[in-house]
N, C-alpha and C positions, 0 to 999 in steps of 0.2 A: 227284576234281577239287578243286583248291584255289583260293580267291579271294585268297589272301595268299601273298606270297613275302617273307621277310626277308633282309636282307643284312648280313653282318659281314665286314669287310676291314681290312687295314692300309694302305689306299690313301690315307688322309688326305682333307682337304677342299680342297686347293689345286690339284689336278689333275683331269683329265677322266675318269679311269679308272672311277669309280663311275657317272658319267653314261653312259658308253659301255655298261656292263653293263646299266643300266636301259633304254637305248635298244634293245638287242638283245631283252631280255625283252618290252618293250612292242610290238615289231614282230611278235612271235609270238603274244602274248596281250595285246591292248590293254585288256582288261577287268580285268586283275589289279591288286590293291592291293599296292604295294611299301612295305615298312616297313624303315627303317634301324635296326638294333640298335646298331652301332658301326662307325665307319670310322677311328677314331684308336687302334686297336691299335698298340702299339709295333712298328716295322718287323720283320717276320719272327718275332714273338713268339708262337709256336704255343701255349704254355702260357697266356698271357694271354687269347688268343682262346678257347681251350677253356673257361676259367673263365667268361668273360663270357657265352658262348653257354649254358653250363650253368645260369647263374642266370636267363636270360631266356626260354628257349624254352617252359618250362612255363606261361607266362602267356598263350600264344597259343591260339586255337581249335584243336580237333582237326583234323588234316589239313593244317596249315600246312606250307609248304615253306621250309626254312631253308637258305639258300645262304651258304657260308663260304669265303672266299678269303684265307687267310693261308698262303702257299705258297712257302717258300724253295727248294723243289725244282722249281719250274716248269720245264718243258722236259726234265726228267730222266726216269728210269724209274719214278718214284713213280706209284702208281695214282691215278686219279680215281674216286670212288665215289659211289653212291647208297646211303643207309642208310634203311630203312623201319622205324619203330617203331610200336607201337600208337597213339601219339599224334601223330606227325609224320613228315615225310620230311626227310632231310638230304642235301645235295650238297656235297662237299668233297674236297680232296686227302687221301689216306690217309697222314697224317703225325702223327696223334695229336690233331688239333684236335677230334675227336669223343669224346675220352676221358671227359668227365663225362657225356655222353649215354649212353655204353656202361656206365659205372660205375653209373649209376642203374638199370640192368637187373640181372638175376641172372647175368650173364656171369661166367665163372670165368677169372681171369688165368692166362696161362701162367707157368711157374716160372722159365724161363731166358731169356726173350726178351720183347720188348714187343708181340708178337703176342697178341691176345686172341681166344679162341674165342667166337663170339657165342651168346647165349642163344636158345632155340627161337623166342621171340617176335620176334626181330630178323632182318631179311633185308637182305643187302648184295649189291650188284652192281657189278662193275667197269665203268666207262664206256668202252666200246670200239667202239660202233656209230657209225661216222663219219656216218651218215645224219642224225644230229641235231646235228651240229657246224656252226658257222659256218665258211665257207671264204673265203679260205685261213686256216689256223690259224697264228697267230703263236706261235713257241716261247717268247715272253716274256709272253704275255697270254692264258693259258687261261681266266682269269675271264670275259673277253668272248667268247672263241671256242668254249669247251667248256662251262664250268659254267653260264653264263647261258642259252644256248639249251636245255640239258638241263633246267634249272629251269623254264623257260617251258613246254616240252612236258610236263613232269611235272605242272605246274599245270593243264594242259588235260585231264588224265585218263589219260595214257600210263602203262602199267605200268612199274615199275622194271626188269623183266626185258627191256623193249624196248631198253634202253641197253647191255646187255652180259651177260656170263656171271655166274652167281651165285658168290659167294665166302663162305667160312665164318669168316673171321677178319679183323680189322683191326688196324692199328698203334695202340697207345695209349701215352700218357705214363706214366711210373712215378710215380703220384700219391702224395704224402706222406700218411701217416696218423699220428694222435697215438699216442704210446707211453706206456704206464703203467709207471712206475718201481716197484721193490719197496716204496718208501716210500709209494706211493699217489699221488704226484704225476703229473700228465699233462704230457708234453712235446709241444708242438705247434709249428707253423711258420706263418709268414706266407705265405699263398698269393697274395694280391693286394692292391694298394694303389689305392684308388679316387681319383677326381678331387679329393676333399676332403682326401686324405691319411690317410683311415682305414685301419687295418691289419686286413685280413680274414684270419682264420686257418683252419687245417684242423680246429679244435676245434669240433665241433657241440654243440648244446644237450644231447645225451644224455650228455655227459661232465661236465656241470655239475650242481650241486644242483638237484633238480626244483622246489623252492620258493624258489629264490634265496637259499639259505643262505650263510653267510659263507665267503669264499674269499680266497686271496692269488694275485694274478696278476702274475708277474714278467716284465718286458720290459727287456732290457739291465740297467741299474743302477737301474731304477725298479720299485716294487711298488705295485700297486693293491689295495686291501683290501676291495673290494666290487663287486658288479655294479650298474650303473645300468639304468634302464628305457628312457631316451631319451638323445639326445645333449645335451640341455639340463640333465641332472641330474649330480650328483656334483661332484668337484673338477675342476680344469682337465684333468688326465689321467684318463680314465675307461675302463671296459670295459663292454660290453653285448652282448646277442645281437641281431645285425642281421637285416635282412630275408631274408638267405639262410640263416638258422638257424645261423649261425656266430659264434663269439666275435670281436668287433671291439675294437680299441684306438683311442680317439679323443681329441682335444683339443677342449674346448669353445671354439668360435669360432676354431679354428686347425687346424694340420696335425700329426697324430701322427707322420707320416713325418719332418717337419722337426724336431719337438721331440725325437724319439728318435734321429734320424739312422738310421732303420730301413730295411730293404730286404727284398724277397721272399727267403724262405729262412731268415730270422732265427728263432731259437727263442723260444717263449713258454711259460712254465711256470705251471701251475695247481695249487694245492694247497689242501686244506681248512685252515681256521684251526684251530690247536690249541685 
């Protein structure tokens, strides 16, 4: 039984979609605590939602239910799923939005598809038991009519197996990984750009000098010659290890995205100083 349900959607803040989901949840479990992770995911941006969820869920108490509705395939044949991990439960469309949650387990990726076999400590179930759905079900609003009521019943202590048959693999995104060049340089990529314009990369602290040694960090036509400890240190354009344990590029008092005209997927090169 969980006393907390989080919500992550691309529904925005100007419509009633999030409120409708919350109303359904509270009608089933009036005592639950609802926490908004983010509702300003770019429309239909599954990768952005996956990253934001991946950076947030570990901060919550064990057993929290995380409800994610970023669902370009709503009304199609895509599966709706419950994923149980040792630390939390997740309810989402099976479209890759749980990729970072799965990545942080010991699951092994398939070689020729985006289906990933789940590690033994993970359990997944397709949501097929209509008993727990709100009726009638709108083909365009599964967040309200399927995901929300299932989350509420799960928070009341229902077993994930109550909602449908067990499945052994889930769809995942092809997450980028840093590449090490023969020269020793690390080639990474921008994964996410936060609301401050900071560029968050796929280069984690393990790829960088353990004691903050001298490095060159190249982004576009600019090179940063050292790591800063905080956003207030260094020159106007700076690099540091952020709260997600990833290399970030920032501009003191400004936006690195605007300064560099950068976007998700752009390369970042890290090399040790000669």
